[in-house]
C-alpha positions in Angstrom: 7.0 3.9 -18.4 3.5 5.0 -17.1 1.9 4.1 -13.8 -0.1 1.3 -15.5 3.3 -0.5 -16.2 3.9 -1.1 -12.4 2.3 -3.9 -10.5 0.4 -2.7 -7.4 -0.4 -6.0 -6.0 -2.6 -8.9 -6.8 -5.4 -8.4 -4.3 -8.0 -5.7 -3.4 -6.1 -4.7 -0.2 -3.0 -3.9 -2.3 -5.0 -2.0 -4.9 -6.7 0.0 -2.2 -3.3 0.7 -0.5 -1.9 1.9 -3.9 -4.7 4.4 -4.2 -4.2 5.6 -0.7 -0.6 6.1 -1.4 -1.4 7.9 -4.6 -3.6 10.2 -2.6 -0.7 10.8 0.0 1.8 11.7 -2.6 -0.7 14.2 -4.1 -1.3 15.6 -0.6 2.5 16.0 -0.4 2.6 17.8 -3.7 -0.1 20.3 -2.6 1.6 20.9 0.8 4.8 21.7 -1.0 3.1 24.1 -3.4 1.5 26.0 -0.5 4.4 25.6 2.0 1.8 23.9 4.4 4.3 23.0 7.1 1.7 21.3 9.3 0.6 19.0 6.5 4.3 18.4 5.6 5.0 17.5 9.2 2.1 15.0 9.2 3.2 13.3 5.9 7.0 13.1 6.5 8.4 10.5 8.8 10.9 11.9 11.4 13.6 9.7 10.0 13.3 11.2 6.5 16.5 11.3 4.5 16.2 13.3 1.2 18.9 13.4 -1.4 18.6 16.8 -3.1 19.4 17.8 -6.7 22.9 18.9 -5.3 23.6 15.5 -4.0 23.5 16.5 -0.4 21.4 14.7 2.2 18.6 16.6 4.1 16.4 15.8 7.1 12.8 16.4 7.8 13.7 19.4 9.9 15.7 20.8 6.9 12.7 20.5 4.7 10.2 21.9 7.2 12.6 24.8 7.9 13.1 25.7 4.1 9.3 26.0 3.8 8.6 27.7 7.1 11.3 30.4 6.6 10.4 31.1 3.0 13.8 29.9 1.8 11.9 27.6 -0.6 8.8 28.5 -2.3 6.9 26.6 -4.9 4.7 28.4 -7.4 4.1 25.4 -9.7 4.0 21.7 -9.3 2.8 20.0 -12.6 2.6 16.3 -12.5 3.1 14.5 -15.9 3.2 11.0 -14.5 2.9 9.2 -11.1 3.7 5.6 -10.7 3.0 3.7 -7.6 4.2 0.4 -6.2 3.0 -1.1 -2.9 4.5 -4.1 -1.1 3.0 -4.8 2.2 3.7 -1.8 4.4 6.1 -0.2 2.1 5.3 2.0 -1.0 7.3 3.6 -3.7 6.2 6.6 -5.9 7.8 7.9 -9.0 6.8 11.5 -9.8 7.7 13.1 -13.1 6.9 16.7 -13.6 7.8 20.4 -13.7 8.5 22.4 -10.5 8.8 26.2 -10.4 9.5 28.5 -7.5 12.5 30.1 -5.6 15.3 28.6 -3.6 17.4 31.0 -1.4 15.9 33.9 -3.4 16.8 32.4 -6.8 14.0 31.5 -9.2 14.1 28.0 -10.8 12.2 26.0 -13.3 13.0 22.3 -13.4 11.6 19.1 -15.0 12.4 16.5 -12.4 11.9 12.9 -11.3 11.3 12.1 -7.6 11.6 8.6 -6.3 9.9 8.5 -2.8 9.7 5.5 -0.4 6.8 5.5 2.0 5.9 3.4 5.0 2.8 2.7 6.8 2.8 4.0 10.3 1.1 2.3 13.4 -2.1 4.3 12.5 -2.1 2.9 8.9 -1.2 6.3 7.4 1.5 6.7 4.7 4.6 8.5 5.8 7.5 9.6 3.6 10.8 8.0 4.7 13.2 8.5 1.9 13.3 10.6 -1.3 15.6 11.4 -4.2 15.2 14.0 -6.9 17.1 14.4 -10.0 16.7 16.2 -13.5 14.5 14.5 -16.0 15.6 16.5 -19.1 
């Protein structure tokens, strides 16, 4: 499926929200690539629950620490596809692409699928609430 296969709403407001969400997803990708902890802090909700490729659950603080400490570094984030769905104040993104970097000093290259759930905060900004990543083959 491609992003055009997903409904983004029937009105202009939903279409505009979908584009805002797509932009937030891409800001997140850039922040991951550069380990921009300040931007990650802005984009990630304090209640984040992330299911990692190992099946373990991680928090926002775990994610920020991995970037801040250099435990995780990304050298490549190549997006192949990005699908977006918006329903009122909730959005979901499906990223398909290749990541490259190091984790705990070990290099990795992986083609993955992220499913991310976003919410609009009181300031009408998208914040990442939940995410899951798995291999995409």
